[in-house]
C-alpha positions as CSV (number, residue, x, y, z in Angstrom):
1,M,19.3,-10.9,-1.3
2,W,17.9,-8.1,-2.8
3,I,15.6,-7.7,0.1
4,S,18.6,-6.4,1.9
5,S,19.2,-3.9,-0.3
6,V,15.6,-2.7,-0.1
7,C,15.7,-2.8,3.8
8,L,18.9,-0.8,3.7
9,M,17.4,1.9,1.3
10,L,14.1,1.9,3.7
11,Q,16.2,2.7,6.8
12,V,18.4,5.4,5.0
13,A,15.0,7.0,3.5
14,V,13.4,7.1,7.0
15,F,16.6,8.4,8.6
16,T,17.1,11.3,6.0
17,F,13.0,12.0,6.4
18,N,13.4,12.2,10.1
19,Q,16.5,14.5,9.8
20,G,14.4,17.1,7.7
């Protein structure tokens, strides 16, 4: 499902944002 990829990318984006 494409939604899974979107959720994964969203989590990575949020994680990266919180790191910086």
